N, C-alpha and C positions, 0 to 999 in steps of 0.2 A: 602443685602447679595449677594455676587457674585454667579454665577451659579456653580453647582457642577461638579467637576472632578479635575484633578490635572494638575497644570503647572509644568514644569521641575524645579527641585531643584538643583541650581548650587552651592551647598555647600557655603552658604552665609558667609561672613567674620564677619559681625556685630552680627547677631543673635546667632551665635555659642558662643559668649561671655556672653550672658545674656538671660536666659529664663524667662518666666513669673513668675514662683514660686520664683526664686531668686529675681526678681524685686519687688515682693510683700513684701519681707523682708527688702527692702531698703527704705529710705526716698525718696520723690519726687526729691529733689535736687541731691541725689546720683544716681538716675536712669538717670536723664538728663545728668549728667557727664559721666556715663558709656556708654551712647548712643551718646556722643559727640553732644548734642543738647542744646537748650536754651529755657527759658519760652516763648520767642517770635518765636519759631519754627526754621525750617531750611531755608536756602536760596534755591531758585529754582535750582541753579547750583548743590548744594550739594545733593538735593533730586534726581535730574536726575542721578547723579553719583551713588548714593546708589541704585536707581532702576536698574541700570545696574549690580550691584553686587548681589543683593538679588532676583531679578526677580519680576514679576508682583504679586500684591496682589490679586491673583485669584485662584479659584478652577475651572478652566474654561472649561475644555473640557468634558462636558457630550455629546460627539459627538456620533451620531448614526453610528457606524462602521459596515459595512456589513460583512467583513471577520470574525470578532470574532463571530457574530451571526450565520453565516453559519457554522463555525467550531463547535459551540455547537450542531448544528443539525447533524453533521457528526460524533459526538462522540459516536455513537451507535454501539457496536460490531456486532449486528445482521446484519447491513448493509454489513459487509464483507461476510456473508453467502449469502445474496441476490445477491451481485455482483458475487460471485462464481456460484450461480444458473443461472444468466443471461449468464455468460461466458460458462458454461456447456451446456446450451440450444443452444447457438450459435454453439458450438463445435460439437454437435450431429446433427446439421443441422436444428434444430427447431428455425429458426430466428424469427418467429412470437412470440413464447413463450419468447425468449430472450428479444425481444422488449417490450413485455407486462410487464415482471418482472422488466426490467430496468425503464420503464415508471412509474410503481407503486412506485418504490423506489424514483424516482425524484419527483413525486407528493407528497409523504409523506414529503420529505425534504423541498420541496417548500412551502407547507402549513405552516409548523412550522416556516420556515424562514420569510415568509410574516407576520405572526401574531406577532412574536417577534420584527421584524424590524420596523413594524408600531408603536409598543409601544415605541421603542427607539426613533423614529423620533418625536413622540408626546411629549416625555419628553424633547428632544432637543429643540423643538419649544417653549416649556414653558420656558426653561432656557434662551433662546435667548432673551426673552422679559424682563428679569430681568436686570435693570440698576439702579445703586445707586451712589449718590454723597455724599461726606463728607465735612463738614466745617472745613478747616484746616488753621493753621497759617503758612503762607509762606512769607518770606521777611518782617516779622513784620506786615503783613496784613492778614485779614481773607478772604479766597477765597474758593469757592466750586470746588472741583476736583472729578474726577471719582475715586471710591474706589480702582480700580485696580492700581492706581498710588501712593498709600500710601507706605511709607517706614519706617523702624525703625528710631525713632527720630522725626517723624512728631508729632506736637501738634494738637490734635483734640478737637473740642468743641461739646458737646452733649446736646440735649434738648429733651423734651417730644416727643415721637413718632419716634425718630431716631433709625435706626438699627445700632448697634455698628459695625464699619467698619473693625476692626482688634482687636487683643488682646492688650488691653491698660493697662498701670499702671496709676491710677488716680492721678492727681495733685490737683484737686479741686473737691469737691462734695457738692452740696447744695441741701439737701433733695433728693439725687439721689437714685432711685430705678430702677433696671433692671429686666425685665421678663426673667428668665433663664430656664423656663420650658422645652424649646426645648432641652437643654443640660442636665439639672439636674433632671427633672421631678417634681420639686417643683412648685406648683400652685401659691404660694404667691411670689410676686416680692422680689428679694434679695436687702437688704439695703447695700448701698455702703458708704465707708469712705476713708480717705486718709492716715490714720495711718498705719505704717508698720505692717504686719501680721506675726504671728508665724507660726509654722509648722501646715498645715491644715490637717483635717481628710480626705479630698478628694482633688485631684488636681483641682477640680472646685470650691472648697470652699475658695475663695480668695476675701475677702470683699474689698480690695484695688485695685481690678482689674475688668475690664469689658471685656467680651468675644465676639469675632466675632459672628455675627448672632443673638445675644440677642437684646432685644428691651427696650428702655428707657420708663418706665411707669410713672415716677414722678421725679420732680426736674431737675437739670442741673448739668453739670460737665465738666471738662477739663482733658484730658488724653494724655499721650505720647505713641506712638505706640512702642511696644516691639517686637511683632512677627506678621508676615503677611503670607497670603496664606497657603501653605501646612504645615507650622510649627505652626499654631494656633491649639487650641483645636478642633475647627471645622475641620481644615485640617487633623488632625490625624484620625478623623472618615472617612473623604473622602478617605484617603490613604488606609484604610482597605477595603473600598467599591471598590477600584480599583483592589483588588485581585480576582482571579478566585473563584467563589462560590464553596463550597464543594459539592461533589456528593450527591444528595438526596437519600432517601431510595428507592424510586421507580427506579431511575436510577441504583442504586447499584443492586437491584433485577433483573432488566432487563439484566444488564451486566452478572450477575451470571448465569441467565437462558441461555443466549447466549453461554457462555462457556460450559454449560452442553450439549447444542445441538452440539457444535463443537466436543466434546469428543465422544458422542454417534454416531454421523455421521461418524467420522473417524474410530471408532472401527468396526462398521457394514460394512462400505464400504471396508475397507482393508480385513476383514474376507471373505466377499462375493467374492471379486476379487481373493484372494488367492485360495479359495476353487474351484471356477469355473475354473480357469486356471489349478489347480491340477487335475480336473476331465476331462481335455482334451477339454474343450470348447474353441471356437475361442478367441484368445487374444484380438483382436480388439472389437469383440462383447461383451466380458466380461468387457472390460474397459468402453465401452459406457453404458452398463447395470448398472455397478457400479456407474458411474457418475449420471445417471438418478435416481438411488436409493438415492444417497446423496442429490440430489435436492428434491426428493420426501419427504424426512424427514424434510425439512425446512418449517416452517410456513411462507410462502413467504409474506403473506399479513399482518403480525403482525404490522409493522410500519403503514400501511394504516389503520388497525383496530384501533390502538391506536390514530392516528391523527384524524380520523373521530369521534371517541368517544369524544376526548378532544375538538374538534371544536364544536361538538353538545352541549357538556356540557358548553363550554364558551358562546355560544349563549343563552342557557337557563339562565345562571347566569347573563348575561348582561341585560336580561329582568327584573331581580331582583336587578338591580343597583349594580352589582358586575363586575368589570373589571379585566379580567385575563390577566396579562402581559406576563406570561410564561406558555404555555399550559400544560407542564408536571406537573406544580404545582397543577393542579386540582386533579390528582391522589394522590399526597402527602397530599393534604388537607383532602381527605377522609381517609387517613391512619393514621392521627394524633392520637398518644396515649396521649401525654402531650401537652397542650397549655399554653405557658407562655404569660401573657398579662401585658403590662404597665398599670399603674393606671391613671395618670393624663391625661385627654383629651381622654382617651380610655374607661375606666370604669367610670370615673367621668366627669363632665362637663368642668373641666379645669379652673374654675374661683371660687373665694371665694364668698360665700353668708353668710349674717347674719343669725345666728341660733337662739340665745336666749339671753335674759337679765335676769340675776339671782341675787337675793340678797345673803347675806352672809350665808343663810340657804339652798341655792340651789333652792329656789322657783322663779317662774316667777315674774318679778318686772318691772312694767311700769315706776316707778320713775327712775330706773337705766338706762333704755332706753332713758328717757328724758334727763338725765344728759349727756349721751353719745352724743346725738344730739346737745346739747348746746356746748359741747367741741368737735367740729367736724370741720376739715379743708377742707373737700371735697366740691366741687361745682358740678354743672351739667356738667361741661366740664373737670374735672380733680381733682387731689388731691391724697392723700395716698390711697392705694388699700382698706385697711380695712375701712377707713372712707367713701369711695365711696360705699362699700357694705352696710354699716350701713345706709347711706342716701337713697340708692335705695331699702331698704327692705320694703315689704308691711306693716309690723308692724309700721314702722316709719311714714307712712302717716296718721296714726290715732292719733299721739301724738300732742297735742296742745302746742305750744310754745308762744302763745300770752301773752303779759305782761312781758316776760323775755327780758332783754336787755344786750347784751354783751358789757362790758365796755372796757376790754383790753384782749389781748391774748399773750401767749408765745408759738410760734409754736414748733412743734416736731423737735428735732434734734437727731442725732445718738450718741451723747455723753451722753445726759441726758436720752434719750429714753422715753421722756415724752412730753406731750402737756398740757397746762393749760389755763384756761379762767376765767376772773373775771366777774361775772354775777350779775346784779341787778334783784331781784325777784319781782313779781307783787306787793307784799305788801311793797316793799321799802328796804328790807334787802339785804345785799351783801353776796355773796358766791363765794368761789374759787372751781373750778372743775378741777381735775387732772386726766388725762387718759394716760395709757401707758403700758409698759411691766410689767406683773404681779410681777416678782421678784423685780423690781425696786420700783413699787408703794407700795407693801407690806412692804418693808424695810423702807418706809417713813411714814407708818401708825402706830398708837399706838393702843394697845388693840385688835389686830387681833385674833379672836377666833380659836381654833383648828377645829371647825366645818367649818369655812370659808376656812381654808387651805385644809381641806378634800374635799370640793367642787371643789377647784382649781385642786387638784391632780386628782380628778375623771374626770374632763374635759380634762386634759392632757392625762389621760389614754385612753380616748375615741377618741384621735387624734384631738381634736378641737384646733383651734387657739383662744387664749384668750387675751382680754384686760381688765385690772383692772381699775375700776373707784373709785375715792376717793374724799372727799370734806372737807372743813373747812369753818367756818364762817369768815367773813372779815369785816373790818371797811369800812365806806363809803369813797371811794377814786377813783382815775382815772387810776391807773397803778398797775401792778403786779411786784413782786420781786422774787428772788430765794428763799427767806425764806417762801414765800407763798406755796411752794411745799414740805413743811415739816410739821410734827405733824398733819397728815391727819387722817381722819376716813374713813375706807373702806366702800364704798356703795354697791359694787357688781361687777359682771363680765359680760362682753359682749363676747359671743362666736360666732365663725365663722367656717364654714365647706366648703369643696369643694364637692357639692352634687353628688351622683352617678347618672349616666344616667338612665332614666326611663326604658329603654329597657334592661339594662345590666343584671339585675337579671334573667329575663326570658331566655336570651341567655345562661347564665351560667347554669341554670337549664336544658335547652335542651341539652347542651353539656355534662353535667353529665349523663343525661339519655342515651346519645349516647356512654357512656363509655369513654369519653375524660376527662382526669384529668386536671383541671385548676389550674395554679399557678400564683401568682402575683409577678412581678419583677419590682422594681421601684427605682427611685432616691430619693423618699420622705422617711420620717422617718417611723419606724416600727409601731408606735402607730397609725398613720394615715392610713397606709396600713391595719392594723388589723381591724380598725373600718370599712373601706370600705368593706373589705372581709366579715365581719360579716353581714353588710347590704345586701350583695349580696347572702348570704346563703352559702358561702364557708366553708367547714370543714377544719379549719386551724390546721394542725398537728405540725407545727413548724415554727420558723422564724430564718433567718440568716441575719445579717447586713453585709455591705461591709467590715467593720473592721474585723469581724469574718471570713469572706471568705478569707481574705488575710492570716489568720493564718492557713488555711487548705491547705495541699498539695493535689495533684491530687487524691490520694486514699481516703483521708479524705473527699473531696468534693463528690466523687462518693458514699461513704457510707452515707453521709448526705442527698443526694438528695431525696431518697424515703420518708423520714420523714420530709421534709421541704416543706411548701406551700407558704411562703412569703420570698422574698429576698428584703431587704430594704436598702436604702442609698448606692446603688451600682452605680459604674461608668459604662460608656459604655463598657469598656473593661471587667469589671467583668460580665456584662450581657452576653457578648459573651462567656466568660469562662464557665458560668453556662450552656448556650445553648449547647456548644460543649461537655461538660461533660455528659449532659443528653442524647445526641445522642449516646455517646459511650456505654450507657446501653442498646443498641439494641432497642431503642424506636424511633418512628418517632415524630419529634418535630416541633410544630408550634409556631410562635411568633407574637403577635399582639401589635403593637406600632405605635405611630404617631409623635414622636419627633426626632430631630436630634440625640439625645442621644440614640435612639433606632435603628439607621440605621445599625450599625455593627451587632447587634443581628439579625435584619431582614435579613441581608446578610448571616449570618451563619446558620440560621435555615433551616430545610428541606423545609418549606414553610413560607415565610415572608408575613404578612398581615398588611396593614395599612388602614386608613380611609381617606375619601375625605377632611376632615377638618384638616388633619395632615400636618406636614411640607413637603415642596417639596422634601427635602432630604430623608425623610422616604418613601414617595410615590415612589421616584426614586429607592430606595433599595428594595422595596417590590415586591413580585411575584403577589400579589392579592391586589386590592384596593377596599374597600367598599365605593361606592359613596354616599349611604344613611347613616345617622347616626344611623339607626336601626341595632344594633349589632346582632339582632336575625337572620339576613340573613347569618351570619357566620355559624350558625348551618345548614341552608339550603345548604350552600356550602359544608359542611362536608358530608351531605347526598348525594349530587350530585356527589361528588368525590367517595364515596363508590359505588354508582350505576355504575359509569363508570369503576371503578376497577373490580367490580364483572363481568361485561360483557367482559372486557378484559381477565380476567382469564378464562372465559368460552371458549373463542377462543383458549387460550394457552393449556388448558387441552384437549379440543376436538382435536385440531390440532396435538398435539404431540402424543396423544394416538392413534388416527386414522392413522396418518402417520407411526408411529412405527409399528402398526399392519400390515399395507399394506406392508411396507418394509420387515418386518420379514417373512410375508407370501411369498412374491416374492423371497426373498433370499432362503427360505427353498425349495420352488417349483423348483427353478433353479437347485438345487442339485439333484433332482429326475427326472425332465423332460429332454427330449433330445432337447428341444427348450426353448427359454426364455418365461416365463409365461406372460409377457407384454413387448411390445417393448418400448424402451426409450421414444419415442414420446407419447405413450399411458400413460405411468406413469406420464409424465409432464402434459398431458391433463387432466387426472384424478385428479391430485393434483390441477390444476388451476381451474377446474370446482367446486371442493369442496370448495376451498378458496372463490370463487365468491359467493357461497351460504351463506358463513359465513360473508360476508360484511355487512349483515343486523343485525348482533349481537348487534352493538351499540344501536339499537332501541329496544332491547328486554326488557320485563318487569323484574323487580328484586323483589324477594320475600322480604316481610317486615323484616323478621328475619335476612336477609343478611345485613341490614343497621344498625343493633343495635350496632355493635362493629367495632373497627378499623380493617383494613384488610392489609395484608402484603404479599410480595413475600415469597414463601417458596420453594426453588429449590428442597429440599428433597422430599416434598410432590408431586411436579410435576413429579419427577423421579419415585416415587412409583406409582403414578396414571398411568403414561405411561407404566410402566412395568406390571401393573395389568390389565388394560383394553385393552392394545394393544394385548396381547396373546388371550384374549377372542374374540376379532375381528378375530384373526388368526384362532381360532377353527372353526368359521363359514366358513372362507375361505377354510380351509382344507376339511371341509365337502362338500363345493361346488366343490373343485377339484375332490373329489371322485365321486360326481354325474356326473360331466362333463366327466371324463375319463371312468368310468365304466357304467354309466347310459346312456350316449349319445355317447360314443365312439368318443369323441371330438378330432379333430386334432388341430393343432396350432392355426388356425384362429378362430374356434368356441370356443376353450378354452379361448383365449384372449377376445373374444367378451362377453362370458358369465360372466367371472370374472370381466371384466371392468364394466358391467352393475350392477352386484350384489355388487361389492365393493363400487362403487360410491353411490348407493342407501342406503346401510347399514350405511356407515360412515356419510352420510348426515342426515339420520333420527335419528341417535344416539344422536344428539343434544337435542332432546326433552326429553330424559331420563336423560342426563347428566346436562342440564342447571338448574335443580332445585333439591332440596332435597325432595320436596313434590312429591305426585303422579302426573305424567304428565297430563296436560289438565284438569283433574277434579278439582285439587286444585292449579294448577299453570299454567296459560295459557301463551304461547309465544306471542310475538307481531305479528300482522298481517303480517308485512313485513318479519319477520323471517320465519313464517309459509309458506308464498307464495314462497319465494326464495328457501327454502329447498325442498319443493315439486316439484318446477319447475326444479331444477337441478337434482333431482332423476329421474324425468320423462325424462329429456334430456339424462341421462345416459342409460336409457332403449331404448329410441327412436333412438339414434345415429346408432346402428347396422342396422336399417331399413331405414336410410336416404341416400340421394345421396352421402353424404360424407363418407359413410362406407368404400368404396374401398380405398379412399385416406388415411383413418385412419387405415387401416389394419383390419377392422371389417367385420362381416357377420351377416345375419339375424339369430335371435334366434328361435328355435323350440317352438311351443306353450307349450309343456310340460315343457320346461325350464322356460318359463315365469310363469307357475303355481308354479314351485318350488321357484322361486324368490319371488312370491307373498306370499308364506307361510313363507319363511325365514325372510322377513323384519319385520313383527309384532313379530315373535318369538324372533328375536334379540333384539328388543326394550324392550320387556317384560323381557327378561333375564337380560338386563342391569339394568332395574329398580329394579330387585330383588337383584342382586349382589352389586349394589351401596350401598344399606342399610347396608349390611355386611361390606363393605369397610369403610363406614362412622363410624360405631360402633367401628371398630378396630382402626381407626385413633383417635376417641374420647378417647379411653382407652390408647392409646400409650403414652401420656405424663407421665402417672403414672409409666410406665415401664422405661421411659428414664431419670427420675430424678436422677438416679445414676451417671450421668455425671455432676459433680458440676460446671464446668466452664460454661456450657451452660444451666444450670438447669432452670434459669428464662425464657430464651427465649423459651425453649422446652415446659415448663409447660403452656405457654400461646399460643402455636402454634395453637392448635385446635380452641381456642376461638377468635384468631385474624383474621382468614381467613374470608372474607366476600364473598367467592365463594360459590356456591351451596352446595359443599361437606362439608365444615367445617364452616358454618355460626355460629354454636354454638356447644359446646361440649356435650350438652344434647339434647334429643329429644324435639322437639317443638310441641305444640298442636295448631292446626289450625281449621278453620271452617270444621265441618263435621268429626272431629276426629283427631287422631294422624297421623303425616306424616309418 
């Protein structure tokens, strides 16, 4: 199979006339005529001409392109605010601050770019090693050519182990079976034949065709190339992967938050500027002050906080054999509400195993297993997939076949769908054993009981693959005839299954415990999917097949999603349609798949997850790859994502509320004072020091209850939090203003020094009350790094007025009495925050009940309180912890 990506499509003249579905309905001779080809293939000259017309048979450019990767890093609206902050700092003369802000922005972008570009280069290196040749008839002779040189009309020979090099219409098929699991999800190889096909249930359900990228598992065949490169079924998937991935839930929330900041900043800045000018303050001074206020409201280190958090999380996950290809996907992994998972190769082992041998009453029967082994075409190096599974079964090793002699055989073929063998038994009698498709074998049996048919129906209902075994007595002779496959007596059934992975059930159980709803979406049939789901302990509420999906319009599918757990017999495009519809229900969607047929859905999900054993295409489309087959690490990834998101939101809530409080206080004070309450440079320094203290938030501990449920951006809650806690901070500021003006008769310099120290200390220490829903320190301890950085910055704020830099910063020494006041204010502020936060949380927990009157958003609002995994809204009900209620 060629490497993934798309070659140019020059509107080919040949393939426009004949697609694969149309070719499947024609005879082999008619297809050759339509493609202007012959059974002995094309001439070299004709092939070269066609190659110029249709282009290379390649999906070649999975190139690691730096500019698109960089563009994805720059697609963050918050960067505009940071650029504005840097420009403003430079404008007011604070070039150091401007350089720091700009450097932080570049560092954030650079870290994300390096991480993603490295992943792209690794995938490119992998694809560059893929080189395949095909055995083609050219000029009447068989030659091996690079698959990229194949053109429509080429005649290709297939044998066991070959990767099908293009979409082919089969001309010959001798026991040909192709493993199409990568495209269809079917674990059992597809049987191929040459007869024209009718209208298929699925565009991939073409028995007379072989698809690019599938693998020949048994038999041999000859086919004529109908479609190549981007126009193959594989190429259609690749084309979808070339599209820009949809914006994830985390990215959408971040963009909405950025727009909120822009609106609030603009409103406050314009108001403060207009009022200051109206009060007769200096125009230039008012402009500089207003610009500093605007910068002060911006959480300048948010990209750095997010990047550090994600990088730390990626390293932790790498130690657990999880590779994160796109950093932002970690956040979305933690936010997942619904996880869609493919079945074959993801929840199951992806190969058929023998399950049981049953008699006509449904009881285990050694004799039936012995008959199946005697009528078996598999060897240790190959053969039909079910025969190989039967031969490899542990039960088969205990069956004695000594004394039995196979006299003659009639191999399986796809017209009879039977295989038979003439056997001489140990005591000298002769017996015919027939094994094949149950519906065919039962039609050739006499006296089949209703009980036997019920056993067969029960096996089908449980999703088993079934082979029927029948016998008849025979005369002593040396050969079989067609008549020997009639008037049979049913002996029993051989059943086969694709076993579930040993770790899948525990992973599903953990995900359910984490409030992640798991749904199965597969190309396999609904009975098999239901059986696997039952084994995994899934609560199956409903099933939809691909045919039923096609009958649903967009509204119908949206209505069916909440009550549907299994989506079966679906095409790659249908998988993608389901994923997109689920995302429109305001849920964050993950998709776990490992086949080529999963690639589009992996691309369209909020977070696409594949496994190391999956196809290269799936791994290329995924955001996260599980290197180990232990799917339980997926649940670890969800927990890690929630931990990172919780810490990110801590910074957002703290930064916006503290900054808003400071800005509100400064704006209000400027209306009363004859001087600016803080100089622009002091506002920027205060904001920068505070942000530095918060750089350690990614290391913070996260309370256990914050990890129980998915978490989501909620700009409305951020706005309410900012407007509630910001003014509380301002109340303490106003009290400090009164103390400074009336208690210490402070002039401009002392006023600015006192408020600078108090403001920085209070907003830094507030993190200890806001970071948890529990009682700070006694029931929820911050990380050592966060504790040290916060206390250090608070101490710096108090020490700066006494330092040699005080004069340069426009600060002066603080009186001892003022230090005592600050020492009293700090713990009082933290204690007050701890009290009022409980009232705020109770109000938020009750809010969804009041808001359900809005029908359009009722579902989203009703889940808002329980979705947040931030300290404030980790759950809608009070939690009980060690030592009592929080």
